[in-house]
DOLO-654157 format. One record per residue: x, y, z of N, C-alpha, C in turn; residue in one letter. Coordinates in nm, 2 decimals, decimal comma. Example, Ala and Ser with C-alpha at 12.3 -4.5 7.8 and 13.67 -1.06 7.14 Angstrom:
BEGIN
1,32:-0,57:0,78:1,23:-0,45:0,78:1,32:-0,33:0,78:A
1,28:-0,22:0,71:1,37:-0,11:0,71:1,29:0,00:0,79:S
# end
This chain:
BEGIN
1,96:8,09:-3,55:2,07:8,05:-3,63:2,03:8,04:-3,77:M
2,10:8,09:-3,87:2,07:8,07:-4,01:2,11:7,93:-4,06:S
2,04:7,89:-4,16:2,07:7,76:-4,22:2,20:7,76:-4,29:A
2,26:7,64:-4,28:2,39:7,62:-4,34:2,38:7,51:-4,45:T
2,43:7,54:-4,57:2,44:7,45:-4,68:2,57:7,38:-4,67:L
2,57:7,25:-4,66:2,70:7,17:-4,66:2,69:7,06:-4,76:T
2,80:7,02:-4,82:2,81:6,91:-4,91:2,91:6,81:-4,85:V
2,86:6,69:-4,83:2,95:6,58:-4,77:2,97:6,47:-4,88:W
3,09:6,43:-4,90:3,13:6,33:-4,99:3,15:6,20:-4,92:K
3,11:6,09:-4,98:3,13:5,95:-4,93:3,21:5,87:-5,03:F
3,29:5,78:-4,99:3,38:5,70:-5,08:3,31:5,58:-5,14:D
3,18:5,57:-5,12:3,10:5,46:-5,18:2,98:5,53:-5,24:T
2,92:5,46:-5,34:2,80:5,51:-5,40:2,68:5,50:-5,31:A
2,69:5,42:-5,20:2,58:5,40:-5,10:2,59:5,49:-4,98:E
2,71:5,55:-4,96:2,74:5,62:-4,83:2,64:5,74:-4,81:G
2,61:5,82:-4,91:2,52:5,93:-4,88:2,38:5,89:-4,85:A
2,34:5,78:-4,91:2,20:5,73:-4,88:2,20:5,68:-4,73:G
2,30:5,61:-4,69:2,31:5,57:-4,55:2,31:5,69:-4,45:E
2,39:5,79:-4,49:2,40:5,91:-4,41:2,26:5,98:-4,40:A
2,19:5,99:-4,51:2,06:6,05:-4,52:1,96:5,98:-4,42:A
1,96:5,85:-4,42:1,88:5,78:-4,32:1,92:5,81:-4,18:E
2,05:5,82:-4,15:2,09:5,85:-4,02:2,05:5,99:-3,98:L
2,05:6,09:-4,08:2,01:6,22:-4,05:1,86:6,23:-4,01:L
1,78:6,15:-4,08:1,64:6,14:-4,04:1,62:6,10:-3,90:K
1,70:6,00:-3,85:1,69:5,96:-3,71:1,73:6,07:-3,62:Q
1,84:6,14:-3,65:1,90:6,24:-3,57:1,80:6,36:-3,56:L
1,73:6,39:-3,67:1,63:6,49:-3,68:1,52:6,46:-3,58:S
1,47:6,34:-3,58:1,36:6,30:-3,49:1,40:6,31:-3,35:K
1,53:6,31:-3,32:1,58:6,32:-3,18:1,61:6,47:-3,15:Q
1,58:6,56:-3,24:1,61:6,70:-3,23:1,76:6,73:-3,21:D
1,84:6,65:-3,28:1,99:6,68:-3,27:2,03:6,76:-3,39:L
1,94:6,78:-3,49:1,97:6,87:-3,60:1,84:6,90:-3,67:I
1,83:7,02:-3,72:1,71:7,06:-3,79:1,74:7,06:-3,94:H
1,68:6,96:-4,01:1,71:6,95:-4,15:1,60:7,03:-4,23:V
1,65:7,13:-4,30:1,55:7,21:-4,37:1,53:7,15:-4,51:H
1,63:7,09:-4,57:1,61:7,03:-4,70:1,74:6,95:-4,72:D
1,73:6,84:-4,81:1,85:6,76:-4,84:1,83:6,69:-4,97:A
1,94:6,66:-5,03:1,93:6,58:-5,16:2,06:6,49:-5,16:A
2,04:6,38:-5,23:2,15:6,28:-5,24:2,19:6,27:-5,39:V
2,32:6,25:-5,41:2,37:6,22:-5,54:2,45:6,08:-5,52:V
2,41:5,99:-5,60:2,47:5,86:-5,60:2,53:5,83:-5,74:T
2,65:5,79:-5,74:2,72:5,77:-5,87:2,79:5,63:-5,88:W
2,71:5,53:-5,91:2,77:5,39:-5,92:2,89:5,39:-6,02:P
2,98:5,31:-6,00:3,11:5,31:-6,08:3,08:5,28:-6,23:V
2,97:5,20:-6,25:2,95:5,16:-6,39:2,85:5,25:-6,47:D
2,82:5,37:-6,41:2,73:5,46:-6,48:2,80:5,58:-6,53:K
2,75:5,64:-6,64:2,81:5,76:-6,70:2,77:5,89:-6,62:K
2,65:5,89:-6,56:2,61:6,00:-6,49:2,55:5,96:-6,35:R
2,55:6,05:-6,26:2,50:6,02:-6,13:2,35:6,02:-6,13:P
2,29:5,96:-6,03:2,15:5,97:-6,00:2,13:6,07:-5,89:K
2,03:6,16:-5,89:2,01:6,26:-5,79:1,86:6,25:-5,74:T
1,84:6,28:-5,62:1,70:6,29:-5,57:1,70:6,37:-5,44:H
1,59:6,44:-5,43:1,56:6,52:-5,31:1,51:6,42:-5,20:Q
1,55:6,44:-5,08:1,50:6,35:-4,98:1,35:6,38:-4,94:L
1,28:6,28:-4,91:1,14:6,29:-4,87:1,14:6,29:-4,72:D
1,04:6,36:-4,66:1,01:6,35:-4,52:1,13:6,40:-4,43:N
1,21:6,48:-4,47:1,32:6,54:-4,38:1,28:6,67:-4,33:V
1,19:6,74:-4,40:1,14:6,87:-4,36:1,01:6,90:-4,42:A
0,93:6,96:-4,35:0,79:6,99:-4,41:0,81:7,08:-4,53:A
0,77:7,03:-4,64:0,77:7,12:-4,76:0,90:7,14:-4,83:G
1,01:7,10:-4,78:1,14:7,13:-4,84:1,17:7,27:-4,86:G
1,27:7,32:-4,79:1,30:7,46:-4,78:1,34:7,52:-4,92:A
1,41:7,44:-5,00:1,47:7,49:-5,12:1,38:7,44:-5,24:L
1,33:7,33:-5,24:1,24:7,28:-5,35:1,32:7,22:-5,46:G
1,24:7,15:-5,54:1,29:7,07:-5,66:1,36:7,16:-5,76:G
1,31:7,28:-5,78:1,37:7,36:-5,89:1,51:7,40:-5,85:A
1,54:7,43:-5,72:1,67:7,46:-5,67:1,77:7,34:-5,70:F
1,72:7,22:-5,65:1,81:7,11:-5,66:1,83:7,07:-5,81:W
1,73:7,09:-5,89:1,74:7,06:-6,03:1,84:7,15:-6,10:G
1,83:7,28:-6,07:1,93:7,37:-6,13:2,07:7,34:-6,08:L
2,09:7,32:-5,95:2,22:7,29:-5,90:2,28:7,16:-5,96:L
2,20:7,06:-5,96:2,25:6,93:-6,01:2,27:6,94:-6,16:F
2,19:7,02:-6,23:2,22:7,04:-6,37:2,35:7,11:-6,40:G
2,38:7,21:-6,32:2,51:7,28:-6,33:2,62:7,19:-6,30:L
2,60:7,11:-6,20:2,71:7,02:-6,15:2,74:6,90:-6,24:L
2,64:6,84:-6,29:2,66:6,71:-6,35:2,61:6,69:-6,49:F
2,52:6,77:-6,54:2,46:6,75:-6,67:2,49:6,85:-6,77:F
2,54:6,97:-6,74:2,57:7,07:-6,83:2,72:7,09:-6,84:V
2,78:7,04:-6,94:2,93:7,05:-6,95:2,97:7,20:-6,96:P
2,90:7,28:-7,03:2,93:7,42:-7,03:2,80:7,49:-7,07:F
2,78:7,61:-7,03:2,67:7,69:-7,06:2,70:7,78:-7,18:L
2,62:7,76:-7,29:2,64:7,85:-7,41:2,59:7,99:-7,38:G
2,61:8,08:-7,47:2,56:8,21:-7,45:2,41:8,22:-7,43:M
2,33:8,16:-7,51:2,19:8,17:-7,50:2,14:8,10:-7,37:A
2,19:7,99:-7,34:2,15:7,92:-7,21:2,20:8,00:-7,10:V
2,33:8,05:-7,11:2,38:8,13:-7,00:2,30:8,25:-6,96:G
2,25:8,32:-7,07:2,17:8,44:-7,04:2,04:8,40:-6,98:A
1,98:8,29:-7,02:1,85:8,25:-6,97:1,86:8,21:-6,82:A
1,97:8,14:-6,79:1,99:8,09:-6,65:2,06:8,19:-6,56:T
2,10:8,30:-6,61:2,18:8,40:-6,54:2,12:8,44:-6,41:G
1,99:8,48:-6,41:1,92:8,52:-6,29:1,91:8,40:-6,19:A
1,88:8,28:-6,24:1,87:8,17:-6,15:2,00:8,14:-6,09:L
2,10:8,14:-6,17:2,24:8,11:-6,12:2,28:8,21:-6,02:A
2,24:8,34:-6,04:2,27:8,44:-5,95:2,21:8,42:-5,81:G
2,09:8,36:-5,81:2,03:8,32:-5,68:2,11:8,22:-5,61:S
2,18:8,13:-5,68:2,26:8,03:-5,62:2,38:8,10:-5,54:L
2,43:8,20:-5,59:2,54:8,27:-5,53:2,49:8,33:-5,39:V
2,36:8,36:-5,38:2,31:8,41:-5,26:2,32:8,31:-5,14:D
2,32:8,18:-5,18:2,33:8,08:-5,07:2,47:8,02:-5,07:V
2,57:8,08:-5,13:2,71:8,04:-5,12:2,75:7,95:-5,23:G
2,67:7,94:-5,34:2,71:7,85:-5,45:2,77:7,93:-5,56:I
2,90:7,92:-5,58:2,96:8,00:-5,69:3,05:7,90:-5,77:D
3,13:7,96:-5,86:3,21:7,87:-5,95:3,31:7,78:-5,87:D
3,36:7,84:-5,76:3,45:7,75:-5,67:3,38:7,63:-5,62:D
3,25:7,66:-5,57:3,17:7,56:-5,51:3,14:7,45:-5,62:F
3,10:7,49:-5,74:3,07:7,40:-5,85:3,19:7,32:-5,88:I
3,30:7,38:-5,90:3,43:7,31:-5,94:3,47:7,21:-5,83:N
3,46:7,25:-5,70:3,51:7,16:-5,60:3,42:7,03:-5,59:S
3,29:7,05:-5,61:3,20:6,94:-5,60:3,23:6,85:-5,73:V
3,24:6,91:-5,84:3,26:6,83:-5,97:3,39:6,75:-5,95:K
3,49:6,80:-5,89:3,62:6,73:-5,88:3,61:6,61:-5,78:T
3,53:6,63:-5,68:3,52:6,53:-5,57:3,42:6,42:-5,60:E
3,30:6,45:-5,66:3,20:6,36:-5,68:3,21:6,30:-5,82:V
3,27:6,18:-5,82:3,30:6,11:-5,94:3,24:5,96:-5,93:V
3,25:5,89:-6,04:3,20:5,75:-6,03:3,25:5,67:-5,92:P
3,16:5,60:-5,85:3,20:5,52:-5,73:3,19:5,60:-5,60:G
3,14:5,72:-5,60:3,12:5,80:-5,48:2,98:5,84:-5,47:T
2,95:5,91:-5,36:2,81:5,97:-5,35:2,83:6,10:-5,26:S
2,73:6,18:-5,26:2,73:6,31:-5,19:2,60:6,34:-5,13:A
2,60:6,40:-5,01:2,48:6,45:-4,94:2,49:6,60:-4,94:L
2,38:6,66:-5,00:2,37:6,81:-5,00:2,27:6,84:-4,89:F
2,31:6,92:-4,79:2,22:6,94:-4,67:2,21:7,08:-4,63:L
2,08:7,13:-4,62:2,05:7,26:-4,56:2,00:7,23:-4,42:M
2,08:7,28:-4,32:2,04:7,24:-4,18:2,08:7,36:-4,09:S
2,03:7,34:-3,97:2,06:7,44:-3,86:2,05:7,36:-3,73:S
2,10:7,43:-3,62:2,09:7,38:-3,49:2,14:7,24:-3,46:D
2,25:7,21:-3,52:2,31:7,07:-3,51:2,39:7,07:-3,37:A
2,36:6,96:-3,30:2,44:6,93:-3,18:2,56:6,85:-3,23:V
2,67:6,92:-3,25:2,79:6,87:-3,32:2,85:6,75:-3,26:M
2,86:6,74:-3,13:2,93:6,62:-3,08:2,84:6,49:-3,10:D
2,71:6,51:-3,09:2,62:6,39:-3,12:2,62:6,35:-3,26:K
2,62:6,45:-3,35:2,63:6,43:-3,49:2,76:6,36:-3,53:I
2,87:6,41:-3,47:3,00:6,35:-3,50:3,00:6,20:-3,46:H
2,95:6,17:-3,34:2,95:6,04:-3,29:2,86:5,95:-3,38:D
2,75:6,00:-3,43:2,66:5,92:-3,51:2,73:5,89:-3,65:A
2,81:5,98:-3,70:2,87:5,96:-3,83:3,01:5,90:-3,82:F
3,05:5,86:-3,70:3,19:5,81:-3,69:3,23:5,69:-3,78:A
3,13:5,60:-3,80:3,16:5,48:-3,89:3,14:5,51:-4,04:D
3,09:5,62:-4,07:3,06:5,65:-4,21:3,18:5,73:-4,28:I
3,25:5,81:-4,20:3,36:5,89:-4,25:3,33:5,98:-4,36:H
3,24:6,08:-4,34:3,22:6,18:-4,45:3,33:6,27:-4,47:P
3,34:6,33:-4,58:3,44:6,44:-4,61:3,36:6,56:-4,65:K
3,38:6,67:-4,57:3,32:6,79:-4,61:3,38:6,85:-4,73:L
3,30:6,87:-4,84:3,36:6,93:-4,96:3,34:7,08:-4,96:I
3,22:7,13:-4,93:3,19:7,27:-4,94:3,08:7,31:-4,84:R
3,08:7,43:-4,80:2,98:7,49:-4,72:2,97:7,64:-4,74:T
2,86:7,70:-4,70:2,85:7,84:-4,72:2,88:7,91:-4,59:N
2,95:7,85:-4,49:2,99:7,91:-4,37:3,11:8,00:-4,39:L
3,14:8,08:-4,30:3,26:8,16:-4,30:3,38:8,07:-4,30:S
3,50:8,12:-4,33:3,62:8,03:-4,33:3,64:7,97:-4,19:N
3,63:8,06:-4,09:3,65:8,01:-3,95:3,55:7,90:-3,91:A
3,43:7,92:-3,95:3,32:7,82:-3,91:3,35:7,69:-3,99:Q
3,39:7,71:-4,12:3,41:7,59:-4,20:3,53:7,51:-4,14:E
3,64:7,58:-4,10:3,76:7,52:-4,05:3,72:7,44:-3,92:D
3,63:7,50:-3,84:3,59:7,43:-3,72:3,51:7,30:-3,75:H
3,42:7,31:-3,84:3,34:7,20:-3,89:3,43:7,09:-3,94:L
3,52:7,13:-4,03:3,61:7,03:-4,08:3,69:6,96:-3,97:R
3,74:7,03:-3,87:3,82:6,97:-3,76:3,74:6,88:-3,68:S
3,61:6,90:-3,66:3,52:6,81:-3,59:3,51:6,68:-3,65:V
3,50:6,68:-3,79:3,48:6,55:-3,86:3,61:6,49:-3,91:F
3,71:6,56:-3,93:3,83:6,50:-3,98:3,93:6,46:-3,88:E
3,90:6,49:-3,75:3,99:6,44:-3,64:3,95:6,30:-3,59:D
3,85:6,24:-3,65:3,80:6,12:-3,60:3,87:6,00:-3,66:S
# end
């Protein structure tokens, strides 16, 4: 199975961090294979969110710091790309499209992840969905975006939003 990139939003600045710790436990139980993950926390009293790649979730991090840095820069720190910057980052941004990150993805995340919330960005595969659902029942994540097909995304949303 190929890896899936998902973005989960939490209604508190701490929610994504709690979910990341839970994911580490689920990964040790072989209930999900975490290739790479990063957390965005945005306390209500801060102008910008804090971002960090998770340690010890996967050997070597599948995507790496450069990927997360570019993505989070586009999402939270670059209000708009000027012509010179846009030309320089065009090839890198093009590689984001290859993993399902396009303007719609960027805009939907920007709209949802605001002060007082947090988000978990997860590259994973082989998830045992019923066990993952049960583990996340008290946290109530909201799926913002994924690189799955529409049918796969609808199924994933239904698993988590019916609880």
